[in-house]
N, CA, C and O atoms as CSV, one atom per row, in Angstrom:
chain,resi,resn,atom,element,x,y,z
A,1,MET,N,N,-12.948,-2.962,20.696
A,1,MET,CA,C,-11.995,-3.347,19.668
A,1,MET,C,C,-12.567,-4.576,18.963
A,1,MET,O,O,-12.746,-5.633,19.568
A,2,ASN,N,N,-12.844,-4.416,17.694
A,2,ASN,CA,C,-13.399,-5.516,16.911
A,2,ASN,C,C,-12.427,-5.849,15.774
A,2,ASN,O,O,-12.411,-5.187,14.736
A,3,GLU,N,N,-11.618,-6.888,15.997
A,3,GLU,CA,C,-10.581,-7.247,15.034
A,3,GLU,C,C,-11.137,-7.642,13.673
A,3,GLU,O,O,-10.464,-7.476,12.655
A,4,ALA,N,N,-12.363,-8.166,13.647
A,4,ALA,CA,C,-12.955,-8.601,12.389
A,4,ALA,C,C,-13.347,-7.421,11.506
A,4,ALA,O,O,-13.393,-7.547,10.282
A,5,ARG,N,N,-13.630,-6.272,12.124
A,5,ARG,CA,C,-14.094,-5.114,11.355
A,5,ARG,C,C,-13.133,-3.940,11.338
A,5,ARG,O,O,-13.293,-3.022,10.534
A,6,GLU,N,N,-12.142,-3.956,12.211
A,6,GLU,CA,C,-11.238,-2.814,12.321
A,6,GLU,C,C,-9.831,-3.182,11.888
A,6,GLU,O,O,-9.390,-4.319,12.054
A,7,SER,N,N,-9.144,-2.217,11.338
A,7,SER,CA,C,-7.717,-2.397,11.063
A,7,SER,C,C,-6.964,-1.985,12.325
A,7,SER,O,O,-7.547,-1.406,13.242
A,8,TYR,N,N,-5.686,-2.284,12.366
A,8,TYR,CA,C,-4.876,-1.914,13.527
A,8,TYR,C,C,-3.532,-1.389,13.050
A,8,TYR,O,O,-2.945,-1.909,12.102
A,9,ARG,N,N,-3.058,-0.349,13.726
A,9,ARG,CA,C,-1.729,0.219,13.477
A,9,ARG,C,C,-0.984,0.239,14.799
A,9,ARG,O,O,-1.508,0.722,15.803
A,10,GLY,N,N,0.238,-0.283,14.804
A,10,GLY,CA,C,1.051,-0.277,16.004
A,10,GLY,C,C,2.480,0.073,15.667
A,10,GLY,O,O,2.884,0.029,14.505
A,11,TYR,N,N,3.238,0.419,16.677
A,11,TYR,CA,C,4.607,0.893,16.483
A,11,TYR,C,C,5.587,0.027,17.258
A,11,TYR,O,O,5.278,-0.508,18.323
A,12,ARG,N,N,6.768,-0.090,16.692
A,12,ARG,CA,C,7.818,-0.927,17.269
A,12,ARG,C,C,9.172,-0.329,16.951
A,12,ARG,O,O,9.353,0.344,15.936
A,13,SER,N,N,10.125,-0.588,17.843
A,13,SER,CA,C,11.506,-0.187,17.610
A,13,SER,C,C,12.405,-1.390,17.850
A,13,SER,O,O,12.192,-2.129,18.811
A,14,PRO,N,N,13.408,-1.607,16.997
A,14,PRO,CA,C,14.335,-2.723,17.222
A,14,PRO,C,C,15.086,-2.594,18.547
A,14,PRO,O,O,15.618,-3.578,19.062
A,15,ALA,N,N,15.128,-1.404,19.084
A,15,ALA,CA,C,15.825,-1.182,20.355
A,15,ALA,C,C,15.116,-1.831,21.539
A,15,ALA,O,O,15.636,-1.804,22.654
A,16,LEU,N,N,13.941,-2.412,21.315
A,16,LEU,CA,C,13.237,-3.085,22.400
A,16,LEU,C,C,13.964,-4.348,22.838
A,16,LEU,O,O,13.686,-4.892,23.907
A,17,GLY,N,N,14.905,-4.817,22.004
A,17,GLY,CA,C,15.741,-5.926,22.423
A,17,GLY,C,C,15.288,-7.295,21.977
A,17,GLY,O,O,15.951,-8.283,22.292
A,18,SER,N,N,14.197,-7.396,21.262
A,18,SER,CA,C,13.745,-8.704,20.797
A,18,SER,C,C,14.680,-9.227,19.718
A,18,SER,O,O,15.212,-8.450,18.925
A,19,MET,N,N,14.884,-10.542,19.683
A,19,MET,CA,C,15.739,-11.140,18.659
A,19,MET,C,C,15.127,-10.986,17.275
A,19,MET,O,O,15.850,-10.891,16.283
A,20,SER,N,N,13.820,-10.961,17.200
A,20,SER,CA,C,13.131,-10.864,15.923
A,20,SER,C,C,11.862,-10.046,16.127
A,20,SER,O,O,11.210,-10.189,17.162
A,21,PRO,N,N,11.492,-9.195,15.175
A,21,PRO,CA,C,10.286,-8.403,15.352
A,21,PRO,C,C,9.007,-9.239,15.260
A,21,PRO,O,O,7.949,-8.780,15.691
A,22,GLU,N,N,9.077,-10.426,14.723
A,22,GLU,CA,C,7.914,-11.301,14.672
A,22,GLU,C,C,8.343,-12.718,14.999
A,22,GLU,O,O,9.441,-13.143,14.638
A,23,THR,N,N,7.473,-13.447,15.683
A,23,THR,CA,C,7.870,-14.754,16.161
A,23,THR,C,C,6.674,-15.694,16.175
A,23,THR,O,O,5.525,-15.261,16.086
A,24,ASP,N,N,6.954,-16.957,16.285
A,24,ASP,CA,C,5.947,-18.002,16.357
A,24,ASP,C,C,5.029,-17.764,17.566
A,24,ASP,O,O,5.496,-17.625,18.696
A,25,LEU,N,N,3.731,-17.721,17.307
A,25,LEU,CA,C,2.746,-17.417,18.341
A,25,LEU,C,C,2.838,-18.370,19.530
A,25,LEU,O,O,2.880,-17.924,20.677
A,26,LEU,N,N,2.869,-19.667,19.273
A,26,LEU,CA,C,2.860,-20.634,20.376
A,26,LEU,C,C,4.137,-20.565,21.199
A,26,LEU,O,O,4.091,-20.682,22.424
A,27,LYS,N,N,5.269,-20.378,20.546
A,27,LYS,CA,C,6.535,-20.290,21.280
A,27,LYS,C,C,6.600,-19.021,22.126
A,27,LYS,O,O,7.039,-19.061,23.276
A,28,VAL,N,N,6.169,-17.905,21.565
A,28,VAL,CA,C,6.195,-16.636,22.310
A,28,VAL,C,C,5.279,-16.724,23.522
A,28,VAL,O,O,5.676,-16.348,24.625
A,29,CYS,N,N,4.060,-17.215,23.331
A,29,CYS,CA,C,3.123,-17.302,24.445
A,29,CYS,C,C,3.605,-18.279,25.519
A,29,CYS,O,O,3.458,-18.007,26.710
A,30,ALA,N,N,4.172,-19.402,25.111
A,30,ALA,CA,C,4.719,-20.355,26.087
A,30,ALA,C,C,5.842,-19.694,26.882
A,30,ALA,O,O,5.894,-19.830,28.104
A,31,PHE,N,N,6.733,-18.988,26.209
A,31,PHE,CA,C,7.831,-18.292,26.893
A,31,PHE,C,C,7.276,-17.238,27.852
A,31,PHE,O,O,7.698,-17.155,29.005
A,32,GLU,N,N,6.337,-16.444,27.372
A,32,GLU,CA,C,5.766,-15.383,28.216
A,32,GLU,C,C,5.105,-15.948,29.468
A,32,GLU,O,O,5.294,-15.423,30.565
A,33,MET,N,N,4.326,-17.024,29.303
A,33,MET,CA,C,3.573,-17.565,30.433
A,33,MET,C,C,4.420,-18.457,31.336
A,33,MET,O,O,4.321,-18.366,32.559
A,34,GLN,N,N,5.248,-19.316,30.750
A,34,GLN,CA,C,5.999,-20.280,31.548
A,34,GLN,C,C,7.305,-19.711,32.090
A,34,GLN,O,O,7.606,-19.866,33.273
A,35,GLU,N,N,8.070,-19.063,31.241
A,35,GLU,CA,C,9.376,-18.560,31.664
A,35,GLU,C,C,9.285,-17.232,32.410
A,35,GLU,O,O,9.964,-17.026,33.416
A,36,LEU,N,N,8.437,-16.330,31.905
A,36,LEU,CA,C,8.339,-15.000,32.504
A,36,LEU,C,C,7.199,-14.878,33.507
A,36,LEU,O,O,7.111,-13.889,34.235
A,37,GLY,N,N,6.325,-15.885,33.547
A,37,GLY,CA,C,5.198,-15.841,34.473
A,37,GLY,C,C,4.151,-14.802,34.108
A,37,GLY,O,O,3.432,-14.322,34.985
A,38,ASN,N,N,4.049,-14.445,32.836
A,38,ASN,CA,C,3.097,-13.443,32.373
A,38,ASN,C,C,1.676,-14.003,32.468
A,38,ASN,O,O,1.303,-14.891,31.702
A,39,LYS,N,N,0.894,-13.485,33.403
A,39,LYS,CA,C,-0.488,-13.920,33.575
A,39,LYS,C,C,-1.441,-13.056,32.760
A,39,LYS,O,O,-2.643,-13.316,32.722
A,40,ASP,N,N,-0.900,-12.027,32.107
A,40,ASP,CA,C,-1.771,-11.120,31.375
A,40,ASP,C,C,-2.356,-11.753,30.115
A,40,ASP,O,O,-3.417,-11.329,29.657
A,41,ILE,N,N,-1.692,-12.751,29.550
A,41,ILE,CA,C,-2.255,-13.386,28.356
A,41,ILE,C,C,-3.587,-14.064,28.704
A,41,ILE,O,O,-4.596,-13.739,28.079
A,42,PRO,N,N,-3.637,-14.993,29.674
A,42,PRO,CA,C,-4.949,-15.570,30.006
A,42,PRO,C,C,-5.919,-14.531,30.560
A,42,PRO,O,O,-7.115,-14.591,30.277
A,43,ASP,N,N,-5.413,-13.574,31.349
A,43,ASP,CA,C,-6.297,-12.544,31.902
A,43,ASP,C,C,-6.950,-11.719,30.796
A,43,ASP,O,O,-8.144,-11.427,30.866
A,44,THR,N,N,-6.181,-11.342,29.782
A,44,THR,CA,C,-6.722,-10.570,28.660
A,44,THR,C,C,-7.775,-11.377,27.917
A,44,THR,O,O,-8.839,-10.856,27.582
A,45,LEU,N,N,-7.483,-12.647,27.658
A,45,LEU,CA,C,-8.424,-13.489,26.910
A,45,LEU,C,C,-9.725,-13.694,27.683
A,45,LEU,O,O,-10.803,-13.691,27.088
A,46,VAL,N,N,-9.634,-13.872,29.007
A,46,VAL,CA,C,-10.834,-14.013,29.840
A,46,VAL,C,C,-11.597,-12.683,29.868
A,46,VAL,O,O,-12.811,-12.657,29.668
A,47,ARG,N,N,-10.891,-11.596,30.112
A,47,ARG,CA,C,-11.513,-10.269,30.199
A,47,ARG,C,C,-12.260,-9.901,28.911
A,47,ARG,O,O,-13.306,-9.253,28.957
A,48,ARG,N,N,-11.718,-10.317,27.770
A,48,ARG,CA,C,-12.359,-10.008,26.481
A,48,ARG,C,C,-13.440,-11.028,26.111
A,48,ARG,O,O,-14.069,-10.907,25.060
A,49,GLY,N,N,-13.661,-12.033,26.968
A,49,GLY,CA,C,-14.703,-13.022,26.714
A,49,GLY,C,C,-14.339,-14.045,25.652
A,49,GLY,O,O,-15.220,-14.707,25.103
A,50,LEU,N,N,-13.057,-14.183,25.355
A,50,LEU,CA,C,-12.616,-15.137,24.329
A,50,LEU,C,C,-12.452,-16.545,24.886
A,50,LEU,O,O,-12.557,-17.528,24.153
A,51,ILE,N,N,-12.196,-16.632,26.178
A,51,ILE,CA,C,-12.170,-17.909,26.892
A,51,ILE,C,C,-12.887,-17.691,28.225
A,51,ILE,O,O,-13.015,-16.556,28.684
A,52,SER,N,N,-13.354,-18.776,28.846
A,52,SER,CA,C,-14.110,-18.620,30.093
A,52,SER,C,C,-13.239,-18.715,31.343
A,52,SER,O,O,-13.603,-18.214,32.406
A,53,ARG,N,N,-12.088,-19.362,31.200
A,53,ARG,CA,C,-11.194,-19.523,32.358
A,53,ARG,C,C,-9.748,-19.594,31.864
A,53,ARG,O,O,-9.513,-19.973,30.716
A,54,PRO,N,N,-8.791,-19.241,32.694
A,54,PRO,CA,C,-7.383,-19.222,32.264
A,54,PRO,C,C,-6.879,-20.552,31.723
A,54,PRO,O,O,-6.006,-20.562,30.855
A,55,GLU,N,N,-7.399,-21.670,32.205
A,55,GLU,CA,C,-6.950,-22.986,31.756
A,55,GLU,C,C,-7.267,-23.231,30.273
A,55,GLU,O,O,-6.699,-24.134,29.659
A,56,ALA,N,N,-8.154,-22.443,29.712
A,56,ALA,CA,C,-8.522,-22.601,28.305
A,56,ALA,C,C,-7.582,-21.830,27.369
A,56,ALA,O,O,-7.801,-21.809,26.158
A,57,THR,N,N,-6.539,-21.197,27.919
A,57,THR,CA,C,-5.628,-20.387,27.104
A,57,THR,C,C,-4.931,-21.209,26.030
A,57,THR,O,O,-4.950,-20.844,24.854
A,58,LYS,N,N,-4.321,-22.311,26.427
A,58,LYS,CA,C,-3.560,-23.104,25.462
A,58,LYS,C,C,-4.440,-23.644,24.331
A,58,LYS,O,O,-4.057,-23.524,23.167
A,59,PRO,N,N,-5.611,-24.238,24.628
A,59,PRO,CA,C,-6.477,-24.680,23.523
A,59,PRO,C,C,-6.899,-23.523,22.609
A,59,PRO,O,O,-6.987,-23.698,21.393
A,60,TYR,N,N,-7.159,-22.348,23.184
A,60,TYR,CA,C,-7.536,-21.191,22.364
A,60,TYR,C,C,-6.385,-20.790,21.437
A,60,TYR,O,O,-6.597,-20.546,20.249
A,61,LEU,N,N,-5.183,-20.724,21.976
A,61,LEU,CA,C,-4.018,-20.353,21.154
A,61,LEU,C,C,-3.763,-21.401,20.072
A,61,LEU,O,O,-3.422,-21.049,18.943
A,62,ASN,N,N,-3.923,-22.679,20.401
A,62,ASN,CA,C,-3.772,-23.742,19.393
A,62,ASN,C,C,-4.791,-23.590,18.276
A,62,ASN,O,O,-4.466,-23.801,17.107
A,63,ARG,N,N,-6.027,-23.226,18.625
A,63,ARG,CA,C,-7.061,-23.021,17.607
A,63,ARG,C,C,-6.703,-21.842,16.698
A,63,ARG,O,O,-6.843,-21.933,15.478
A,64,LEU,N,N,-6.242,-20.734,17.291
A,64,LEU,CA,C,-5.807,-19.595,16.480
A,64,LEU,C,C,-4.698,-20.010,15.522
A,64,LEU,O,O,-4.693,-19.627,14.352
A,65,TYR,N,N,-3.762,-20.795,16.033
A,65,TYR,CA,C,-2.631,-21.248,15.221
A,65,TYR,C,C,-3.132,-22.060,14.024
A,65,TYR,O,O,-2.679,-21.861,12.896
A,66,ARG,N,N,-4.064,-22.970,14.278
A,66,ARG,CA,C,-4.643,-23.773,13.183
A,66,ARG,C,C,-5.388,-22.894,12.171
A,66,ARG,O,O,-5.452,-23.224,10.986
A,67,GLU,N,N,-5.949,-21.780,12.640
A,67,GLU,CA,C,-6.669,-20.854,11.761
A,67,GLU,C,C,-5.727,-19.930,10.990
A,67,GLU,O,O,-6.173,-19.085,10.214
A,68,GLY,N,N,-4.423,-20.097,11.211
A,68,GLY,CA,C,-3.454,-19.324,10.441
A,68,GLY,C,C,-2.808,-18.160,11.170
A,68,GLY,O,O,-1.952,-17.484,10.599
A,69,TYR,N,N,-3.194,-17.904,12.417
A,69,TYR,CA,C,-2.556,-16.845,13.209
A,69,TYR,C,C,-1.286,-17.433,13.824
A,69,TYR,O,O,-1.272,-17.824,14.991
A,70,ARG,N,N,-0.239,-17.488,13.036
A,70,ARG,CA,C,0.962,-18.201,13.452
A,70,ARG,C,C,2.071,-17.300,13.961
A,70,ARG,O,O,3.005,-17.769,14.612
A,71,ARG,N,N,1.979,-16.036,13.674
A,71,ARG,CA,C,3.030,-15.107,14.106
A,71,ARG,C,C,2.443,-14.077,15.059
A,71,ARG,O,O,1.235,-13.839,15.083
A,72,CYS,N,N,3.321,-13.476,15.839
A,72,CYS,CA,C,2.882,-12.434,16.760
A,72,CYS,C,C,3.993,-11.408,16.925
A,72,CYS,O,O,5.158,-11.662,16.622
A,73,VAL,N,N,3.600,-10.265,17.407
A,73,VAL,CA,C,4.552,-9.170,17.597
A,73,VAL,C,C,4.031,-8.280,18.733
A,73,VAL,O,O,2.829,-8.042,18.849
A,74,TRP,N,N,4.960,-7.794,19.568
A,74,TRP,CA,C,4.615,-6.816,20.593
A,74,TRP,C,C,4.656,-5.442,19.947
A,74,TRP,O,O,5.651,-5.073,19.322
A,75,LEU,N,N,3.571,-4.679,20.098
A,75,LEU,CA,C,3.483,-3.344,19.517
A,75,LEU,C,C,2.918,-2.351,20.528
A,75,LEU,O,O,2.207,-2.726,21.460
A,76,CYS,N,N,3.247,-1.090,20.325
A,76,CYS,CA,C,2.650,0.001,21.092
A,76,CYS,C,C,1.613,0.683,20.215
A,76,CYS,O,O,1.763,0.738,18.994
A,77,ASP,N,N,0.563,1.202,20.837
A,77,ASP,CA,C,-0.510,1.849,20.086
A,77,ASP,C,C,-0.110,3.197,19.497
A,77,ASP,O,O,-0.703,3.655,18.520
A,78,SER,N,N,0.887,3.825,20.087
A,78,SER,CA,C,1.286,5.153,19.612
A,78,SER,C,C,2.791,5.336,19.789
A,78,SER,O,O,3.439,4.622,20.555
A,79,VAL,N,N,3.314,6.292,19.074
A,79,VAL,CA,C,4.732,6.636,19.237
A,79,VAL,C,C,4.953,7.151,20.654
A,79,VAL,O,O,5.991,6.875,21.255
A,80,LYS,N,N,3.993,7.896,21.195
A,80,LYS,CA,C,4.114,8.412,22.561
A,80,LYS,C,C,4.226,7.264,23.569
A,80,LYS,O,O,5.064,7.311,24.470
A,81,GLN,N,N,3.387,6.235,23.420
A,81,GLN,CA,C,3.456,5.097,24.331
A,81,GLN,C,C,4.817,4.414,24.232
A,81,GLN,O,O,5.408,4.059,25.252
A,82,LEU,N,N,5.310,4.230,23.024
A,82,LEU,CA,C,6.621,3.615,22.812
A,82,LEU,C,C,7.706,4.448,23.489
A,82,LEU,O,O,8.569,3.918,24.189
A,83,ARG,N,N,7.646,5.743,23.270
A,83,ARG,CA,C,8.628,6.672,23.843
A,83,ARG,C,C,8.559,6.664,25.367
A,83,ARG,O,O,9.589,6.572,26.035
A,84,ASP,N,N,7.358,6.760,25.917
A,84,ASP,CA,C,7.192,6.840,27.372
A,84,ASP,C,C,7.555,5.540,28.084
A,84,ASP,O,O,8.134,5.570,29.170
A,85,CYS,N,N,7.221,4.407,27.483
A,85,CYS,CA,C,7.452,3.120,28.149
A,85,CYS,C,C,8.875,2.595,27.990
A,85,CYS,O,O,9.385,1.904,28.872
A,86,TYR,N,N,9.516,2.919,26.874
A,86,TYR,CA,C,10.803,2.296,26.596
A,86,TYR,C,C,11.972,3.254,26.434
A,86,TYR,O,O,13.124,2.837,26.550
A,87,PHE,N,N,11.706,4.519,26.171
A,87,PHE,CA,C,12.796,5.440,25.863
A,87,PHE,C,C,12.786,6.687,26.736
A,87,PHE,O,O,13.432,7.682,26.408
A,88,GLU,N,N,12.049,6.635,27.856
A,88,GLU,CA,C,11.991,7.726,28.816
A,88,GLU,C,C,11.810,9.089,28.157
A,88,GLU,O,O,12.508,10.051,28.479
A,89,GLY,N,N,10.864,9.150,27.234
A,89,GLY,CA,C,10.517,10.410,26.599
A,89,GLY,C,C,11.317,10.770,25.368
A,89,GLY,O,O,10.928,11.673,24.628
A,90,ALA,N,N,12.429,10.088,25.128
A,90,ALA,CA,C,13.244,10.377,23.937
A,90,ALA,C,C,12.676,9.626,22.740
A,90,ALA,O,O,12.043,8.582,22.893
A,91,ALA,N,N,12.903,10.152,21.582
A,91,ALA,CA,C,12.439,9.484,20.368
A,91,ALA,C,C,13.319,8.274,20.082
A,91,ALA,O,O,14.544,8.383,20.137
A,92,PRO,N,N,12.722,7.124,19.777
A,92,PRO,CA,C,13.537,5.973,19.377
A,92,PRO,C,C,14.235,6.272,18.053
A,92,PRO,O,O,13.692,6.971,17.197
A,93,GLU,N,N,15.442,5.737,17.895
A,93,GLU,CA,C,16.205,6.000,16.670
A,93,GLU,C,C,15.563,5.351,15.455
A,93,GLU,O,O,15.466,5.975,14.399
A,94,ASP,N,N,15.129,4.122,15.590
A,94,ASP,CA,C,14.484,3.402,14.498
A,94,ASP,C,C,13.054,3.111,14.914
A,94,ASP,O,O,12.798,2.687,16.040
A,95,LEU,N,N,12.145,3.336,14.014
A,95,LEU,CA,C,10.745,3.133,14.328
A,95,LEU,C,C,10.066,2.489,13.129
A,95,LEU,O,O,10.275,2.907,11.990
A,96,THR,N,N,9.250,1.469,13.389
A,96,THR,CA,C,8.530,0.799,12.320
A,96,THR,C,C,7.039,0.833,12.633
A,96,THR,O,O,6.614,0.523,13.746
A,97,LEU,N,N,6.264,1.211,11.640
A,97,LEU,CA,C,4.815,1.180,11.730
A,97,LEU,C,C,4.346,-0.163,11.178
A,97,LEU,O,O,4.726,-0.552,10.073
A,98,TRP,N,N,3.530,-0.862,11.941
A,98,TRP,CA,C,2.952,-2.140,11.519
A,98,TRP,C,C,1.467,-1.915,11.296
A,98,TRP,O,O,0.804,-1.284,12.120
A,99,GLN,N,N,0.933,-2.426,10.182
A,99,GLN,CA,C,-0.481,-2.268,9.882
A,99,GLN,C,C,-1.099,-3.615,9.521
A,99,GLN,O,O,-0.503,-4.428,8.814
A,100,PHE,N,N,-2.309,-3.822,10.027
A,100,PHE,CA,C,-3.044,-5.062,9.771
A,100,PHE,C,C,-4.446,-4.726,9.272
A,100,PHE,O,O,-5.066,-3.765,9.728
A,101,ARG,N,N,-4.929,-5.517,8.344
A,101,ARG,CA,C,-6.277,-5.367,7.812
A,101,ARG,C,C,-7.299,-6.011,8.760
A,101,ARG,O,O,-6.937,-6.856,9.579
A,102,PRO,N,N,-8.571,-5.613,8.651
A,102,PRO,CA,C,-9.606,-6.277,9.455
A,102,PRO,C,C,-9.576,-7.792,9.216
A,102,PRO,O,O,-9.407,-8.245,8.084
A,103,GLY,N,N,-9.741,-8.569,10.296
A,103,GLY,CA,C,-9.750,-10.020,10.199
A,103,GLY,C,C,-8.376,-10.662,10.130
A,103,GLY,O,O,-8.266,-11.888,10.105
A,104,GLN,N,N,-7.334,-9.854,10.098
A,104,GLN,CA,C,-5.969,-10.376,9.980
A,104,GLN,C,C,-5.256,-10.445,11.328
A,104,GLN,O,O,-4.195,-11.062,11.419
A,105,TRP,N,N,-5.797,-9.841,12.361
A,105,TRP,CA,C,-5.097,-9.713,13.635
A,105,TRP,C,C,-6.017,-10.039,14.805
A,105,TRP,O,O,-7.240,-9.932,14.709
A,106,LYS,N,N,-5.392,-10.442,15.918
A,106,LYS,CA,C,-6.100,-10.719,17.176
A,106,LYS,C,C,-5.240,-10.210,18.324
A,106,LYS,O,O,-4.020,-10.372,18.313
A,107,VAL,N,N,-5.875,-9.597,19.307
A,107,VAL,CA,C,-5.162,-9.155,20.508
A,107,VAL,C,C,-5.035,-10.340,21.447
A,107,VAL,O,O,-6.030,-10.973,21.801
A,108,ILE,N,N,-3.800,-10.639,21.852
A,108,ILE,CA,C,-3.535,-11.756,22.758
A,108,ILE,C,C,-3.284,-11.262,24.180
A,108,ILE,O,O,-3.674,-11.918,25.146
A,109,SER,N,N,-2.642,-10.121,24.309
A,109,SER,CA,C,-2.327,-9.575,25.619
A,109,SER,C,C,-2.329,-8.059,25.551
A,109,SER,O,O,-1.851,-7.471,24.580
A,110,VAL,N,N,-2.868,-7.432,26.583
A,110,VAL,CA,C,-2.831,-5.977,26.705
A,110,VAL,C,C,-2.134,-5.654,28.015
A,110,VAL,O,O,-2.575,-6.058,29.091
A,111,MET,N,N,-1.036,-4.919,27.903
A,111,MET,CA,C,-0.274,-4.501,29.078
A,111,MET,C,C,-0.043,-2.995,28.973
A,111,MET,O,O,-0.214,-2.421,27.897
A,112,PRO,N,N,0.338,-2.354,30.062
A,112,PRO,CA,C,0.567,-0.907,29.994
A,112,PRO,C,C,1.633,-0.504,28.972
A,112,PRO,O,O,1.613,0.611,28.451
A,113,ASP,N,N,2.561,-1.419,28.689
A,113,ASP,CA,C,3.650,-1.069,27.769
A,113,ASP,C,C,3.467,-1.643,26.369
A,113,ASP,O,O,4.417,-1.655,25.586
A,114,GLY,N,N,2.270,-2.118,26.036
A,114,GLY,CA,C,2.030,-2.580,24.671
A,114,GLY,C,C,1.038,-3.724,24.586
A,114,GLY,O,O,0.483,-4.179,25.586
A,115,LYS,N,N,0.836,-4.174,23.353
A,115,LYS,CA,C,-0.083,-5.278,23.065
A,115,LYS,C,C,0.660,-6.364,22.317
A,115,LYS,O,O,1.533,-6.091,21.493
A,116,LEU,N,N,0.294,-7.610,22.621
A,116,LEU,CA,C,0.785,-8.734,21.842
A,116,LEU,C,C,-0.284,-9.029,20.803
A,116,LEU,O,O,-1.416,-9.379,21.138
A,117,ILE,N,N,0.093,-8.884,19.531
A,117,ILE,CA,C,-0.826,-9.058,18.418
A,117,ILE,C,C,-0.467,-10.332,17.665
A,117,ILE,O,O,0.661,-10.485,17.197
A,118,ALA,N,N,-1.429,-11.249,17.547
A,118,ALA,CA,C,-1.260,-12.431,16.687
A,118,ALA,C,C,-1.804,-12.050,15.323
A,118,ALA,O,O,-2.795,-11.326,15.220
A,119,TYR,N,N,-1.154,-12.538,14.280
A,119,TYR,CA,C,-1.647,-12.205,12.944
A,119,TYR,C,C,-1.388,-13.320,11.956
A,119,TYR,O,O,-0.553,-14.201,12.161
A,120,ARG,N,N,-2.148,-13.240,10.866
A,120,ARG,CA,C,-1.958,-14.187,9.766
A,120,ARG,C,C,-1.667,-13.384,8.500
A,120,ARG,O,O,-2.054,-12.222,8.378
A,121,GLY,N,N,-0.987,-14.022,7.578
A,121,GLY,CA,C,-0.601,-13.312,6.367
A,121,GLY,C,C,0.581,-12.389,6.650
A,121,GLY,O,O,1.274,-12.528,7.657
A,122,GLU,N,N,0.785,-11.470,5.759
A,122,GLU,CA,C,1.905,-10.540,5.902
A,122,GLU,C,C,1.431,-9.203,6.457
A,122,GLU,O,O,0.436,-8.643,5.998
A,123,ALA,N,N,2.146,-8.708,7.433
A,123,ALA,CA,C,1.867,-7.374,7.937
A,123,ALA,C,C,2.435,-6.352,6.956
A,123,ALA,O,O,3.420,-6.617,6.266
A,124,ILE,N,N,1.816,-5.211,6.906
A,124,ILE,CA,C,2.373,-4.103,6.123
A,124,ILE,C,C,3.249,-3.309,7.080
A,124,ILE,O,O,2.755,-2.779,8.076
A,125,THR,N,N,4.518,-3.223,6.796
A,125,THR,CA,C,5.419,-2.484,7.675
A,125,THR,C,C,6.061,-1.336,6.902
A,125,THR,O,O,6.283,-1.419,5.694
A,126,GLU,N,N,6.347,-0.278,7.627
A,126,GLU,CA,C,6.953,0.899,7.036
A,126,GLU,C,C,7.909,1.517,8.044
A,126,GLU,O,O,7.516,1.841,9.165
A,127,GLU,N,N,9.151,1.677,7.647
A,127,GLU,CA,C,10.109,2.332,8.524
A,127,GLU,C,C,9.860,3.828,8.499
A,127,GLU,O,O,9.703,4.430,7.437
A,128,LEU,N,N,9.826,4.420,9.692
A,128,LEU,CA,C,9.543,5.861,9.803
A,128,LEU,C,C,10.808,6.649,10.096
A,128,LEU,O,O,10.758,7.873,10.222
């Protein structure tokens, strides 16, 4: 996955329960790591070679923020993944396709039920 050269398309449903489909990158990551104990954010960054050790997570996220990656959103790679992980095989009632241009997005976390994508600028969204 090369964010600088590839575009990305992901899917989301408001039924996932988030207060907002997009949120401040630093606040979301702090909540995920501190409140929920999500270790996948530093693990993903280390695994992808973006940082050398988990302790470098916060400085890396601060650098992304300064570079303009200020918002983030949890997305699924496919409608099937969204359906299987959150709706037990049923189609979600509302579905939004999110699209990002090359260089506009960064993967922050990869989990079985989706990816946390940091982005800058405006995402292209389309209700399906």
